[in-house]
N, C-alpha and C positions, 0 to 999 in steps of 0.2 A: 460461587462463583456464575451458576445458571440463573440462579436467582439476580443477578443481578442485570447480567446479559436479558432478560426477558422484562427487567423492571426500565431498562431503558429505550427496549424497542415500543414499550407503552407510550415514551413520550416523543419516539420519531414520525416527524412529519413531512410527508411528500409532497414537492409540488412538481408538474412538467414545465418543463420551458414557457409554455404557456402561459401558466396562469402566475409564473414567477413576473415575466414581463408586465402580466395586468398587474398585479401587484406594486412593482415598480413604477409604473405611468400613473398610480392611485397614490404614490408617494409612502406606500407602504412599507418601503424598504429601510435597514438602519443606515445602508451603504450612505454616506453624503456622496453622491453623485455627481453634484456640482462642481465640488473640490476637486473629486477623480476627473472628470472632464477639462478641469481649468490647469491640471497638472502638465507642467511641462517636460518634457523626457527626460530631462536632467535630475529632478526632482523626484520623476517615477524608478527613476535606475538607483537612485540615492532610495528611497523607498525600500526597494526590494533588497539592496545591500543592507539594510540596518535590520531587517530580517531573522531573527535568532534561529528560526527553523529550517533556514537556507543555506547549507553546506559551503557554498561560494567556491564549488570548483565544478570543472566538469567530471562527466559519469565515468567510469573505467569501463570501457566500452570491449575490455581485453574477454570476458568471462558472457560477453551475450553471444546467444545463438539465434540464430534467422529458422525463420520456420515454424510452425505449431508444434509441439511438445507432441510426442510418442502418445498413445491411447495408454489408461491405465485400466489394471486390472486389480479387481476386488479378490482380494485374499485374506487369510487368518494368519498371523505370524505372534509366535513368541518372543515378546522382547524381555529384558530385565526390567524389573520393576524400578529400579532406581533411572536407570536411561531413559525408558518413558517417563517418569514423574521431572527428570531436568528436561525432556524436549515440552511435555503440558506446559509447565511452567513459564516457557518463553511467550505463553498464548496461541492466541487464534493462530490456526496455519502452521500448526506441529508438525502435522504428516505431511505438507508440502516437506519442510527440512526434512526430515527424515528421508525420506524421497530423495531429496537433495545430497544427502549425504552418502548414502548408500548411489547414487548416481554420480559422483566425485569420487567414489573410492571405482567404482566401475571403469570410468574414464582412465584412472590413473593406470590402473590395470593394462588399460589395451595400449595406451603408451610405450609402458616397459619390453612390451612385444615386438619385435621386427617384424 
């Protein structure tokens, strides 16, 4: 998996906003800007609605937290191998997910006490 990530980074090209604008003006964009500019709002909304990656519903903000997250501390912790393997298989950000599970547990315990 690590080799795949390294290989993927090798092909990643980064541009600044100015560089992208310059490329667009030179016609180097693969986007059909004339077609986009000619779209009326109904066509744009229909295009968005047809996007299979869009869930087409309002986000659930009930679990949203305002403000910056608390600072993290670097620790060493022993976790059962099968549990760690499960989280690792969920992909990048698995440590954050472990932290979120622990946070949810702590919050549930805070709500139990008066």
